KEFITOR-485769 format. One line per 2 residues: their letters; for each residue x, y, z of N, C-alpha, C. Coordinates in steps of 0.02 Angstrom, whole numbers, plus 32768, in hexadecimal, padded with zeros to 4 digits. Layout:
REM KEFITOR-485769
A	X:Y:Z:X:Y:Z:X:Y:Z | ... .
This chain:
REM KEFITOR-485769
ML	DFAC:5FDA:7C47:DF76:5FEE:7C19:DF40:6014:7C3F | DF26:6048:7C1F:DEEC:606C:7C39:DEAF:6056:7C12 .
KI	DE7A:6042:7C36:DE3C:602D:7C14:DE01:6052:7C32 | DDDD:6074:7C07:DDA1:609A:7C1B:DD65:6079:7BF9 .
ND	DD33:606A:7C21:DCFA:6046:7C05:DCB8:6066:7C19 | DC92:607E:7BE9:DC4D:6094:7BF1:DC46:60CC:7C25 .
LT	DC73:60FD:7C25:DC6E:6134:7C55:DC37:6164:7C3F | DC0C:6174:7C6F:DBD4:61A2:7C62:DBD0:61D4:7C9C .
IH	DBC8:6215:7C8A:DBC2:6248:7CBD:DB98:6281:7CA0 | DB6C:629D:7CCB:DB43:62D7:7CB9:DB52:6310:7CEA .
YE	DB4C:634E:7CD2:DB49:6388:7CFE:DB03:63A3:7CF7 | DADD:639E:7D2F:DA95:63AF:7D2B:DA77:6384:7CF4 .
NE	DA5B:63A4:7CBF:DA3D:637E:7C89:DA6A:6378:7C4C | DAA7:6392:7C50:DAD4:6391:7C16:DAFF:6352:7C16 .
VI	DAFE:632E:7BDE:DB26:62F2:7BD7:DB6E:6307:7BC7 | DB9E:62F3:7BF1:DBE4:6304:7BE6:DC0A:62C8:7BC9 .
LD	DC05:628F:7BEB:DC22:6251:7BD1:DBE9:621F:7BCA | DBE6:61FF:7B91:DBAE:61D3:7B82:DBC8:618F:7B6C .
GV	DBD3:6163:7B9D:DBEA:611F:7B8D:DC2F:611D:7B6E | DC5D:6147:7B86:DC9F:614D:7B68:DCC9:610F:7B76 .
CL	DCEA:60F5:7B42:DD17:60BC:7B48:DD59:60CC:7B26 | DD91:60B8:7B46:DDD3:60C4:7B2A:DE05:6095:7B4A .
EV	DE32:6079:7B21:DE6A:6051:7B3A:DEAC:6070:7B24 | DEDA:6077:7B53:DF1C:6092:7B44:DF50:605F:7B5C .
PT	DF72:603C:7B2F:DFA4:600B:7B44:DFDE:602C:7B69 | E001:6004:7B90:E03A:601D:7BB6:E06E:603D:7B88 .
GE	E082:607A:7B99:E0B4:609E:7B73:E09A:60C5:7B39 | E05A:60C0:7B29:E03F:60E6:7AF1:E02B:612C:7B07 .
VV	E034:615C:7ADA:E01E:61A1:7AE6:DFE3:61AF:7AB8 | DFAA:61BE:7AD6:DF6D:61CE:7AB1:DF5B:6217:7ABC .
SL	DF4F:623B:7A86:DF38:6280:7A8B:DEED:6282:7A7D | DEC8:629F:7AAC:DE81:62A9:7AA3:DE75:62EF:7A86 .
VG	DE51:62F2:7A4F:DE40:6332:7A30:DDF4:6336:7A29 | DDDD:6371:7A14:DD96:637C:7A0C:DD83:63C0:7A25 .
PS	DD47:63D9:7A13:DD32:641C:7A27:DD2C:6424:7A72 | DD2E:6462:7A89:DD22:6470:7AD0:DCDC:6459:7AE3 .
GE	DCD6:6442:7B21:DC94:642D:7B39:DC83:63E5:7B2B | DCB0:63C0:7B0B:DCA1:637A:7AFA:DCB7:6349:7B30 .
GK	DCD6:6363:7B66:DCE4:6337:7B9F:DD2C:631F:7BA6 | DD5B:633E:7B83:DDA1:6326:7B86:DDBD:632D:7BCC .
TT	DDB9:6369:7BE9:DDD3:6373:7C2D:DDAB:634B:7C60 | DD6A:6347:7C57:DD40:631F:7C85:DD57:62D7:7C85 .
LL	DD66:62BC:7C4A:DD7D:6277:7C46:DDBD:626D:7C6E | DDED:629B:7C68:DE2B:6296:7C8F:DE1C:6297:7CDA .
RV	DDEF:62C3:7CEE:DDE0:62CA:7D35:DDBD:628B:7D50 | DD95:626A:7D27:DD76:622C:7D3C:DDAA:61F4:7D40 .
IA	DDD7:61F1:7D0F:DE0C:61BF:7D11:DE37:61C7:7D50 | DE45:6206:7D61:DE6F:6214:7D9C:DE4B:620B:7DDE .
GI	DE09:6208:7DDD:DDE2:6200:7E1A:DDCE:6242:7E3A | DDD9:627A:7E17:DDC5:62BB:7E31:DD7A:62C3:7E2C .
ER	DD5D:62A6:7DF8:DD14:62A5:7DF0:DCFD:625D:7DEA | DCBF:6251:7DFD:DCA2:620E:7DFA:DC71:6209:7DC1 .
AE	DC77:61D5:7D99:DC47:61C8:7D64:DC0A:61A5:7D81 | DBD2:61AC:7D5E:DB94:618B:7D75:DB95:6141:7D66 .
SG	DBBA:612E:7D32:DBC1:60E7:7D21:DC03:60DE:7CFC | DC18:609F:7CF7:DC55:6090:7CD3:DC8F:6081:7D02 .
TV	DCC7:606B:7CE5:DD02:6057:7D0C:DD42:6074:7CEF | DD74:607B:7D1B:DDB8:608E:7D08:DDE7:6059:7D24 .
SV	DE10:603B:7CF9:DE40:6008:7D0F:DE86:601B:7CFB | DEB6:600C:7D26:DEFD:6017:7D18:DF22:5FD5:7D21 .
DG	DF40:5FBE:7CEC:DF64:5F7E:7CEC:DF39:5F45:7D09 | DEFB:5F43:7CF5:DECE:5F0E:7D08:DEAD:5F16:7D4C .
TD	DEBE:5F4C:7D70:DE9F:5F58:7DB2:DE6A:5F8D:7DAC | DE2E:5F7E:7DC4:DDF7:5FAE:7DC3:DE04:5FE3:7DF8 .
VT	DE0E:6022:7DE2:DE1C:6059:7E11:DDE1:6089:7E16 | DDA8:6076:7DFB:DD6E:60A3:7DF6:DD5C:60C3:7E38 .
HL	DD60:609C:7E6E:DD49:60B5:7EAF:DD83:60C5:7EDF | DDC0:60C5:7EC5:DDF9:60D6:7EEE:DE02:6122:7EF0 .
PT	DE1D:613D:7F28:DE2C:6185:7F2A:DE65:6195:7EFA | DE6A:61D3:7EE8:DE9B:61EA:7EB6:DEE2:61D2:7EC5 .
HK	DEF8:61D9:7F04:DF3E:61CB:7F15:DF4F:6180:7F14 | DF1C:6155:7F0D:DF29:610D:7F0C:DF21:60EF:7EC6 .
RG	DF18:6118:7E93:DF0B:60FF:7E50:DF4A:60F4:7E26 | DF82:6111:7E3B:DFBE:610C:7E12:DFB9:6135:7DD3 .
IG	DF97:616E:7DD9:DF8B:619A:7D9F:DFA3:61E0:7DB0 | DFCC:61FE:7D83:DFE2:6243:7D8B:DFBB:6270:7D5D .
LV	DFB4:62AF:7D70:DF8D:62DF:7D49:DFAF:6323:7D48 | DFBA:633D:7D0D:DFD5:6380:7D04:DF9D:63AC:7CE9 .
FQ	DF8B:63DF:7D0F:DF54:640B:7CFC:DF6C:6441:7CCC | DF3C:645F:7CA9:DF4B:6495:7C7A:DF6D:64CF:7C9E .
DN	DF57:64DE:7CDB:DF73:6518:7CFF:DFA8:6504:7D33 | DFC2:64C7:7D2C:DFF9:64AD:7D57:DFE3:649D:7D9E .
QL	DFBE:64CB:7DBF:DFA6:64C4:7E03:DFDF:64B5:7E34 | E014:64DD:7E2F:E04B:64D8:7E5F:E038:64FD:7E9F .
FP	E056:64E9:7ED6:E049:650A:7F16:E076:6548:7F1B | E059:6583:7F1C:E082:65C0:7F1A:E0AC:65CB:7F58 .
HL	E09A:65AD:7F90:E0BF:65B7:7FCE:E0F8:6585:7FD6 | E100:6558:7FA5:E135:6526:7FA9:E169:6533:7F73 .
SV	E1A6:651D:7F7F:E1DC:6523:7F4E:E1D3:64EF:7F17 | E1FE:64F2:7EE4:E1FD:64C0:7EAE:E203:647A:7ECB .
SQ	E236:646F:7EF5:E242:642C:7F10:E209:6416:7F3D | E1ED:6444:7F64:E1B5:6433:7F90:E177:6420:7F69 .
NI	E16B:6442:7F31:E133:642F:7F06:E13B:63E8:7EEC | E177:63D8:7ED6:E183:6394:7EBC:E17E:6360:7EF3 .
AY	E19A:6371:7F2E:E19B:6342:7F66:E155:6336:7F83 | E125:6361:7F72:E0E2:635A:7F8E:E0C4:6315:7F7E .
AL	E0D8:62F9:7F45:E0BD:62B7:7F30:E0E5:627D:7F4C | E115:628B:7F78:E142:6256:7F90:E136:6243:7FD9 .
HG	E0F9:6246:7FEF:E0E9:6231:8033:E0FB:61E7:803D | E117:61D7:8075:E12B:6193:8083:E176:6188:807F .
MN	E198:61B6:805C:E1E1:61B2:8059:E1FF:61DA:8093 | E23B:61C5:80AA:E25E:61ED:80DC:E27D:622A:80BA .
KH	E298:6258:80E2:E2B1:6297:80C7:E2E9:628C:8094 | E316:6260:80A4:E34E:6253:8077:E336:6237:8034 .
EQ	E306:6208:8037:E2EC:61EB:7FF9:E2C6:621F:7FD0 | E2A2:624C:7FF2:E27E:6281:7FCF:E2AF:62AE:7FAA .
IQ	E2E5:62C3:7FCB:E315:62F0:7FAC:E335:62D0:7F6F | E346:628F:7F77:E365:626B:7F3F:E335:6267:7F04 .
RV	E2F6:6257:7F12:E2C5:6250:7EDD:E2B6:6293:7EBB | E2B1:62C8:7EE2:E2A5:630A:7EC6:E2DE:631E:7E99 .
NE	E31C:6312:7EAE:E356:6324:7E85:E356:62FD:7E43 | E342:62BE:7E45:E33E:6295:7E08:E30B:62B4:7DD8 .
LL	E2D2:62C8:7DF4:E29D:62E4:7DCA:E2B0:6328:7DAE | E2D2:6352:7DD6:E2E8:6392:7DBE:E318:6389:7D83 .
DL	E345:6358:7D89:E372:6349:7D53:E34C:6330:7D15 | E319:6307:7D23:E2F2:62E9:7CED:E2CF:631E:7CC3 .
VG	E2B5:6352:7CE3:E290:6385:7CBE:E2B9:63C4:7CB0 | E2FB:63C0:7CBD:E327:63F7:7CAB:E321:6434:7CD8 .
LD	E318:6429:7D19:E311:6461:7D48:E346:645F:7D7F | E380:6445:7D6F:E3B7:6444:7DA1:E3C4:648B:7DB9 .
GL	E3CD:6493:7DFB:E3DE:64D4:7E17:E3A3:64FE:7E2B | E366:64E5:7E1E:E32B:650D:7E2F:E304:64F1:7E6B .
AD	E322:64C2:7E8E:E2FE:649F:7EC4:E2E0:64CF:7EF7 | E305:6503:7F0A:E2ED:652F:7F3F:E2C9:656D:7F25 .
RN	E2BF:6571:7EE3:E29F:65AC:7EC6:E254:65AC:7ED5 | E23A:65E8:7EE5:E1F2:65EE:7EEF:E1CE:65E6:7EAC .
VT	E198:65BF:7EAB:E177:65B2:7E6B:E153:65EF:7E4F | E14B:6622:7E77:E12A:665F:7E5E:E158:668B:7E34 .
VI	E199:667C:7E34:E1C8:66A6:7E0F:E1E9:6682:7DD5 | E1D9:6643:7DCB:E1F6:661E:7D92:E1CD:662C:7D53 .
SG	E1E9:661B:7D19:E1C8:6629:7CDA:E18E:65F8:7CCE | E166:6608:7C9B:E12E:65DC:7C8B:E145:6597:7C76 .
GE	E17B:6594:7C4E:E195:6554:7C39:E1B0:652B:7C73 | E1D2:654E:7CA2:E1EC:652B:7CDD:E1B4:6511:7D08 .
AK	E17E:6538:7D0E:E145:6522:7D36:E126:64E3:7D18 | E123:64E0:7CD5:E109:64A4:7CB4:E135:6467:7CC5 .
RV	E177:6471:7CC6:E1A5:643A:7CD6:E19D:6423:7D1E | E192:6453:7D4B:E187:6441:7D91:E147:6416:7D98 .
AV	E113:642B:7D74:E0D3:6406:7D77:E0DD:63BF:7D5D | E103:63B7:7D27:E110:6374:7D0C:E139:634B:7D3D .
AR	E16D:636A:7D5A:E196:6346:7D8B:E16D:632E:7DC6 | E141:6359:7DDF:E117:6346:7E18:E0EA:630B:7E05 .
SL	E0CF:630D:7DC8:E0A2:62D7:7DB3:E0C7:6295:7DAC | E108:6298:7D9D:E130:625B:7D94:E150:6242:7DD5 .
AA	E14C:626A:7E0A:E16F:625B:7E48:E15E:6216:7E64 | E11F:6205:7E63:E10A:61C6:7E81:E109:618C:7E4F .
NP	E12D:6194:7E16:E130:6160:7DE3:E0EA:6148:7DCE | E0C0:6173:7DB5:E07D:615E:7DA2:E07E:612D:7D67 .
KV	E04F:6100:7D67:E049:60D1:7D30:E02A:60F3:7CF3 | E001:6126:7D00:DFDF:614B:7CCB:DFE8:6196:7CD9 .
LL	DFF7:61BC:7CA5:DFFD:6205:7CAC:DFC8:6227:7C81 | DFA3:6255:7C9F:DF6F:627B:7C7C:DF87:62C3:7C74 .
LD	DF86:62DC:7C38:DF9E:6320:7C28:DF65:6349:7C0B | DF4F:637B:7C30:DF17:63A5:7C1A:DF33:63E6:7BFE .
EP	DF3F:63E8:7BBC:DF5C:6422:7B9A:DF98:643E:7BC2 | DFCA:6414:7BCE:E000:6428:7BFB:E02C:645F:7BE0 .
LS	E02A:646D:7B9F:E058:649F:7B82:E033:64DD:7B6A | DFF5:64E5:7B7F:DFCF:6520:7B6A:DFED:655F:7B87 .
GL	DFE8:6595:7B62:E000:65D6:7B7A:E049:65E3:7B6F | E06D:65B5:7B50:E0B4:65BF:7B43:E0BE:65D9:7AFC .
DG	E0F4:6600:7AF2:E101:6618:7AAE:E11A:65DE:7A83 | E119:65E8:7A41:E125:65B2:7A12:E165:658C:7A1C .
EL	E19D:65B0:7A22:E1DE:658F:7A28:E1E3:6567:7A69 | E1CD:6584:7AA1:E1CF:6561:7AE1:E1A0:6526:7AE1 .
HD	E164:6530:7AC4:E133:64FA:7ABF:E151:64BE:7A9B | E170:64CA:7A62:E18B:6493:7A3A:E1C5:6471:7A5D .
RL	E1F0:6497:7A80:E228:6479:7AA4:E210:644D:7ADD | E1E0:6466:7B04:E1C5:643E:7B3B:E1A0:6400:7B21 .
LR	E17E:6408:7AE9:E15A:63CF:7ACC:E18B:6397:7ABA | E1C4:63AA:7A9B:E1F6:6377:7A8A:E214:6358:7AC9 .
DL	E223:6381:7AFA:E241:6367:7B38:E211:6337:7B5B | E1D3:634B:7B5F:E1A1:6322:7B81:E196:62E1:7B5D .
ST	E194:62E4:7B1A:E18B:62A7:7AF3:E1C5:6276:7AFE | E202:6290:7AFE:E23D:6265:7B09:E23C:6247:7B4F .
LL	E22D:6270:7B80:E22C:625A:7BC6:E1FA:6222:7BD0 | E1BE:622A:7BB6:E189:61F8:7BC2:E197:61B8:7B9B .
AE	E1B6:61BF:7B60:E1C7:6183:7B39:E1FC:615A:7B5E | E22E:617C:7B7C:E262:6159:7BA1:E246:6134:7BDD .
RN	E213:6150:7BFB:E1F5:6131:7C37:E1BE:60FF:7C26 | E1AD:60F9:7BE5:E177:60CC:7BCF:E136:60DB:7BF4 .
TT	E127:611C:7BFB:E0EC:6132:7C20:E0AE:6130:7BF4 | E078:6117:7C10:E037:6118:7BEF:E018:615D:7BF8 .
VV	E006:617D:7BC1:DFF2:61C3:7BC4:DFB0:61CF:7B9F | DF85:61F8:7BBF:DF4B:6214:7B9D:DF53:6260:7B9F .
HV	DF55:627E:7B65:DF67:62C5:7B5D:DF2C:62E9:7B3C | DF15:631E:7B5B:DEDD:6346:7B3F:DEFA:6385:7B1F .
TH	DEE3:6393:7AE2:DEF9:63D0:7AC0:DEC4:63E6:7A8E | DEC3:6428:7A80:DE9B:6442:7A49:DEC4:6447:7A09 .
DR	DF06:643C:7A0F:DF35:6447:79D9:DF46:6405:79B8 | DF2A:63F9:797D:DF37:63B9:795B:DF80:63B4:7944 .
NE	DFA0:63EC:7937:DFE7:63EA:7926:E010:63D2:7961 | E000:63EB:799C:E022:63D4:79D9:E016:6389:79E2 .
AS	DFD8:6374:79D8:DFC7:632D:79E0:DFEF:6301:79AF | DFF5:6318:7971:E017:62F0:793F:E062:62E9:794E .
QF	E07F:631C:796E:E0C6:6319:7980:E0D2:62EF:79BF | E0A0:62EC:79EA:E0AA:62D0:7A2D:E091:6288:7A34 .
AD	E059:6279:7A14:E035:623B:7A23:E045:6202:79F4 | E03D:61C5:7A0E:E03E:618A:79E3:DFFC:6182:79BF .
RI	DFC7:619B:79DE:DF84:6194:79C2:DF5A:61D1:79D5 | DF34:61EB:79A5:DF07:6223:79B1:DEBF:6209:79AF .
VD	DE99:621C:79E4:DE54:6204:79EA:DE27:6241:79F3 | DDF4:6248:79C9:DDC1:627B:79D3:DD90:6262:7A07 .
IR	DD88:6287:7A3D:DD5F:626E:7A75:DD17:6260:7A5F | DD00:6281:7A2B:DCBB:6274:7A15:DCB2:622D:79FB .
SL	DCE9:620E:79E6:DCE5:61C9:79CD:DCE0:6197:7A06 | DCEC:61AD:7A44:DCED:617F:7A7D:DCA8:6177:7A9D .
HR	DC7B:61A6:7A90:DC38:61A1:7AAC:DC11:6169:7A8B | DBE1:614E:7AAF:DBB8:611A:7A91:DB91:6136:7A56 .
PS	DB82:610D:7A24:DB5C:6126:79EB:DB1A:6146:7A02 | DB08:617D:79E1:DACC:61A1:79F4:DA8E:6175:79EB .
RV	DA61:617A:7A1B:DA21:6157:7A16:D9ED:6182:79F2 | DA00:61BF:79E1:D9D1:61EE:79C4:D9C5:61DE:797A .
AQ	D986:61D9:7967:D973:61C9:7922:D941:61FB:7909 | D940:6205:78C7:D90C:6230:78A9:D8CC:6207:78A4 .
IS	D894:6226:78B8:D854:6203:78BA:D81F:622D:7895 | D7E5:620F:788B:D7AF:6232:7868:D782:6257:7899 .
TE	D75A:6283:787E:D72A:62A8:78A8:D6FB:6277:78CC | D6E3:6245:78A8:D6B4:6215:78C6:D6D4:61EF:7900 .
DL	D716:61E3:78FC:D739:61BE:7931:D736:61E3:7973 | D73C:6225:7971:D744:624A:79AF:D703:6265:79CE .
LP	D6CC:6261:79A9:D68E:627E:79C3:D677:6261:7A06 | D67A:6220:7A11:D665:6206:7A52:D68D:6221:7A8D .
LR	D6D0:6228:7A83:D6F9:6242:7ABA:D6EC:628C:7AC5 | D6E4:62B1:7A90:D6D1:62F8:7A98:D690:62FE:7ABE .
MS	D661:62D3:7AAD:D61F:62D6:7ACD:D624:62C8:7B18 | D64A:6295:7B2A:D64C:6280:7B70:D676:62AF:7B9C .
VL	D6A8:62D1:7B7D:D6D5:62FB:7BA5:D6C5:6345:7B9D | D6BB:635C:7B60:D6B4:63A4:7B53:D66C:63BC:7B54 .
RD	D63E:6390:7B48:D5F8:63A6:7B48:D5D2:6390:7B86 | D5F2:636A:7BB1:D5D2:6354:7BEF:D5C2:6390:7C1B .
GT	D584:6399:7C2D:D570:63CF:7C59:D56B:6413:7C38 | D56B:6415:7BF5:D566:6455:7BD1:D523:6459:7BAE .
PS	D50E:6495:7B9A:D4CE:649C:7B76:D4CD:6479:7B33 | D507:6473:7B13:D50A:6456:7AD0:D512:640B:7AD3 .
QD	D4EF:63E9:7AA8:D4F6:63A0:7AA1:D511:638E:7A5C | D52F:63BF:7A3C:D54B:63B4:79F9:D597:63B4:79FD .
PR	D5B7:637B:79F4:D600:6378:79FB:D626:638E:79BD | D603:63A1:7988:D625:63B6:794B:D636:6400:794E .
YK	D66D:6412:792C:D681:6458:7925:D680:646A:78DB | D670:64A7:78CC:D671:64BC:7885:D6B8:64B8:7869 .
QD	D6EA:64BF:7896:D730:64BC:787E:D744:6477:7867 | D71D:6443:787A:D72D:63FF:7864:D72F:63FA:7818 .
EY	D70C:6427:77F7:D708:6424:77AE:D738:6455:778C | D75E:647A:77B3:D78C:64AB:7796:D7C4:6487:7771 .
PG	D7DB:64A3:7739:D815:6486:7716:D852:6484:7743 | D873:644B:7744:D8B0:6444:776C:D8A5:642E:77B3 .
CI	D867:642A:77CA:D859:6413:780F:D86C:63C9:7815 | D892:63B9:784A:D8A1:6373:7858:D88E:6364:78A0 .
HL	D87B:6326:78AC:D86A:630E:78EF:D89F:62DB:7904 | D8B7:62E2:7941:D8E8:62B3:795C:D8CA:628F:7998 .
GI	D8DD:6250:79A1:D8C2:622A:79D9:D8F4:61F7:79F3 | D8E7:61DF:7A2F:D90E:61AA:7A4E:D8DE:6172:7A62 .
YE	D8EE:6135:7A4E:D8C5:60FB:7A60:D8E8:60D2:7A95 | D8C1:60B3:7ABF:D8DA:6084:7AF0:D8A9:6049:7AF2 .
NH	D8C2:600E:7AE2:D897:5FD2:7ADE:D85B:5FDF:7AB1 | D869:5FFC:7A78:D836:600A:7A44:D803:603E:7A59 .
EL	D80E:6060:7A90:D7E1:6095:7AA6:D803:60D8:7A9E | D7E0:6109:7A7F:D7FC:614C:7A78:D7FB:616E:7ABD .
IA	D837:6181:7AD5:D83C:619D:7B18:D84F:61E8:7B17 | D861:6201:7ADD:D872:6249:7AD8:D86B:625F:7A90 .
CS	D855:629D:7A86:D84E:62B7:7A43:D85A:6303:7A43 | D86A:631D:7A09:D872:6365:79FF:D86B:6374:79B6 .
SW	D85A:63B2:79A7:D852:63C8:7962:D87E:6405:7956 | D89D:6407:791B:D8CE:643A:790A:D8BA:6459:78C7 .
IP	D8AB:649B:78CA:D88D:64BD:7891:D8B9:64F8:787C | D8CE:64FB:783D:D8F2:6538:7826:D8C4:6574:782D .
QE	D8D3:659F:785B:D8A5:65D7:786C:D8CF:660F:788A | D8C4:664C:7872:D8EC:6685:7889:D8E3:6692:78D4 .
WP	D91A:66A4:78F4:D919:66B9:793A:D8F7:66FD:793D | D8C0:6705:7962:D899:6742:7960:D8BF:6782:7970 .
LD	D8F5:677D:7995:D91A:67B9:79A9:D955:67CA:797B | D961:67A0:7949:D996:67AE:7918:D988:6783:78DB .
ER	D969:67A0:78A9:D954:677A:786E:D98A:6777:7838 | D9C5:6792:7846:D9F9:6794:7813:DA1E:6752:780B .
LP	DA24:672C:7840:DA4D:66F0:7840:DA23:66B1:7842 | DA3B:667B:7823:DA14:663D:7821:DA07:6621:7867 .
AV	D9CC:6607:7870:D9B8:65EE:78B3:D98C:65B1:78AC | D989:658B:78E2:D95D:6550:78E6:D934:6556:7926 .
QL	D8F3:654B:791F:D8C7:654A:795A:D8C0:6503:7973 | D8CA:64FA:79B4:D8BD:64BA:79D6:D876:64BD:79F2 .
KG	D850:648B:79E1:D80A:648A:79F8:D7F7:6443:7A0C | D7C8:643D:7A3B:D7AD:63FC:7A4C:D7DE:63CE:7A6F .
MA	D80B:63E9:7A98:D83B:63BF:7ABD:D815:639A:7AF3 | D816:6357:7AF0:D7F0:632F:7B20:D816:62F1:7B33 .
VA	D817:62E1:7B75:D835:62A4:7B8F:D7FF:6280:7BB8 | D7FA:623F:7BAF:D7C9:6217:7BD6:D7CE:6228:7C20 .
KH	D795:622F:7C40:D794:624B:7C85:D7BF:6223:7CB5 | D7C0:61E1:7CAF:D7E6:61B9:7CDF:D832:61BD:7CD3 .
LQ	D847:61DE:7C9C:D88E:61E2:7C8C:D8A8:622A:7C8F | D87E:6259:7CA2:D894:629E:7CA5:D8C9:62A7:7CDD .
GT	D8FD:62CD:7CCD:D933:62D8:7CFC:D96A:62A4:7CF9 | D966:6276:7CC9:D999:6241:7CC5:D9D1:6251:7C93 .
GI	D9CC:628A:7C71:D9FE:629C:7C40:D9EB:628D:7BF9 | D9B1:626B:7BEF:D99C:625B:7BAB:D98B:629A:7B83 .
GA	D96E:62CB:7BA4:D95F:630A:7B82:D99E:632C:7B69 | D9D3:632B:7B93:DA12:6349:7B7F:DA31:6323:7B44 .
EL	DA2A:62E2:7B44:DA44:62B9:7B0D:DA21:62CC:7ACB | D9DF:62D3:7ACE:D9B9:62E6:7A93:D9CA:632D:7A7D .
LS	D9CE:635A:7AAD:D9DF:639F:7A9E:DA23:63A5:7A7D | DA54:6382:7A97:DA97:6384:7A7C:DA99:636D:7A33 .
AG	DA74:6338:7A24:DA72:631E:79DF:DA51:6351:79B1 | DA1B:6371:79C8:D9F9:63A2:799F:DA23:63DF:7992 .
IK	DA47:63F6:79C5:DA73:6430:79BD:DAA9:6421:798A | DAC5:63E5:798F:DAFA:63D2:795F:DAE0:63D4:7918 .
RA	DAA4:63BA:790D:DA87:63BB:78CA:DA7B:6402:78B2 | DA61:642C:78E0:DA53:6471:78CE:DA93:6496:78BB .
EE	DAC9:6489:78E0:DB09:64A9:78D1:DB23:6492:788D | DB1D:6451:7880:DB33:6437:7840:DB0B:6454:7806 .
AG	DACC:6466:7813:DAA2:6484:77E0:DAAF:64CF:77D7 | DADA:64EC:7801:DAEE:6531:77FA:DACB:6562:7828 .
AH	DAA6:654A:785A:DA81:6577:7886:DAB1:659F:78B3 | DAA2:65DE:78BD:DAC7:6607:78EC:DAA3:6609:7930 .
YI	DA60:660A:792D:DA37:660B:796A:DA0D:65CC:796E | DA04:65B4:79AB:D9D1:6581:79BA:D9A4:659F:79F0 .
WA	D964:659F:79E4:D938:65C0:7A13:D8F8:6599:7A1E | D8D4:65AA:7A54:D896:6588:7A64:D86A:65B5:7A8D .
RA	D82A:65A5:7A8D:D7FA:65C4:7ABB:D7F2:6591:7AF4 | D816:659B:7B29:D81B:6568:7B5E:D7EA:6575:7B96 .
RD	D7CA:6541:7BAD:D7A0:6546:7BE9:D7CB:655D:7C24 | D7AD:6583:7C50:D7D2:659A:7C8B:D7EE:655F:7CB3 .
SA	D7C8:6528:7CB4:D7DE:64ED:7CDA:D81C:64CC:7CBB | D82B:64DD:7C7C:D865:64C0:7C5A:D8A0:64EF:7C55 .
LK	D89A:652B:7C72:D8CF:655D:7C6B:D911:6544:7C88 | D90E:6521:7CC1:D94C:6509:7CE0:D970:64D9:7CB2 .
FY	D94A:64AD:7C91:D968:647E:7C62:D98D:64A4:7C2B | D96E:64D7:7C0F:D98D:64FB:7BD8:D9CA:6523:7BEE .
TQ	D9C4:6545:7C27:D9FC:656D:7C3D:DA38:6542:7C50 | DA2B:6506:7C6B:DA61:64D8:7C7C:DA84:64BE:7C3D .
NG	DA62:64C3:7C05:DA7F:64AB:7BC6:DA92:64E4:7B98 | DAA1:651F:7BB5:DAC0:6554:7B8F:DA93:6586:7B6E .
FN	DA51:6583:7B7C:DA22:65B2:7B5E:DA1B:65EF:7B8C | DA10:6629:7B6E:DA01:6667:7B92:D9B7:6677:7B8C .
VF	D99C:6699:7BBE:D955:66AB:7BC0:D94E:66F3:7BA9 | D91C:6700:7B7E:D912:6743:7B63:D8CB:675B:7B6F .
GD	D8C4:6799:7B84:D883:67B9:7B89:D859:67A1:7BC3 | D81C:67BA:7BC4:D7ED:67AB:7BF9:D7C7:676A:7BED .
QF	D7A8:6752:7C21:D77E:6717:7C1A:D741:6726:7BEF | D72B:66F4:7BC9:D6EC:66FA:7BA4:D6C5:66B9:7BAD .
ID	D684:66BD:7BA3:D659:6683:7BAB:D64B:6665:7B67 | D658:6625:7B60:D64B:6602:7B22:D601:65F0:7B1D .
DA	D5E2:6601:7AE5:D59A:65F6:7ADD:D587:65AB:7AE0 | D5B1:6581:7AC2:D5A1:6539:7ABE:D5A5:6517:7B02 .
TG	D5D5:652C:7B2D:D5DF:6509:7B6C:D5C4:6530:7BA8 | D5BC:6572:7BA0:D5A8:659C:7BD9:D5E0:65A3:7C0D .
MG	D61D:6592:7BFA:D656:6593:7C28:D687:65CB:7C17 | D6AC:65E1:7C4A:D6E0:6613:7C40:D71A:65F8:7C18 .
HH	D732:6621:7BE9:D76B:660F:7BBF:D79C:664A:7BBD | D7DA:663B:7BA8:D80C:666D:7B9A:D830:665B:7B59 .
LV	D84A:668D:7B37:D877:6681:7B00:D8BB:666E:7B1B | D8D9:6639:7B01:D91D:6625:7B13:D945:661C:7AD3 .
MK	D985:662A:7AD7:D9AE:6626:7A9B:D9F6:6613:7AAD | DA15:65EC:7A80:DA5B:65D8:7A87:DA7E:65E9:7A46 .
VT	DAB8:660A:7A4B:DAE2:6615:7A10:DB0C:65D7:7A04 | DB0B:65BE:79C7:DB31:6580:79B9:DB7B:6590:79B3 .
TR	DBA3:655B:79AE:DBEB:6564:79A7:DBFD:657A:7960 | DBCD:6575:7932:DBDA:658B:78ED:DBD6:65D6:78E9 .
QP	DC08:65F5:78CA:DC09:663D:78C3:DBEE:6651:787E | DBCD:668B:7879:DBB0:66A1:7839:DBE6:66B2:7806 .
């Protein structure tokens, strides 16, 4: 059994995995689906030990492998691009995972695997001249060489034409079922997942429930005052946009204290008024928690709401001191710096195109 508990990882200020939990019983094949950028590949890399999570655990058959190196976890991984060694032959690529065996044992094991994946006669072939389907089979054989307890497949059949894709999918499904292999399979193709997996899981359902809640204007004024108005000429934490139709305020509480807030206003993007847009204003995180990822958590929730409401653009007038935060979270900077009258500080226009198309 593979058990993942409370895995959390950030890149800079962007939340990638947020308290992810998943159990996969021995022999079950689970397909992970969901939009790009939701952390599917990152989750596989954390399970395999290629990346380290900030918190949480990974267990295989009851053994905590969270802090073990990749080669000691009993986990195989097939990458989207195969990652075969171009200077090695087919058999040498497969044998790479067989350290500890003598030469005779390696040859015997490689021949068994070549037979298993239908590549008899290609042992000495250079991997740079074999077909795409054959390369996929070599990658699978290499991942199975050390008899992994868990196999991770990161879109292993991408880039293949329809007929070859379907044939390899059937072959791989049969092979793994015969071996009773525990599998986590990442794909964007729900049809592929339905043909291959015992269970389909949307990765978004694995994250911890959002802490982000809609709040009132009065709720957020103290935090705005302490974070956004501190050291500025203005002592008024209210914005005229607070009263605009459709404006919503989002916040995160911790121990009954508001620790982050933001306001989202249906407002045209100044550089393109044709498409629906939402202005982000008043983004504030309690000073002692800045840089912990809470801002990214709040931003992500707001962007999701804006997309669901039909926005094409999300934009803000961002302080220069916050530009790094915005650019790390997918925003682009537009135009020259300007000075905001209320704060006396340098600002820039920043904008992000949402995943929703017009």
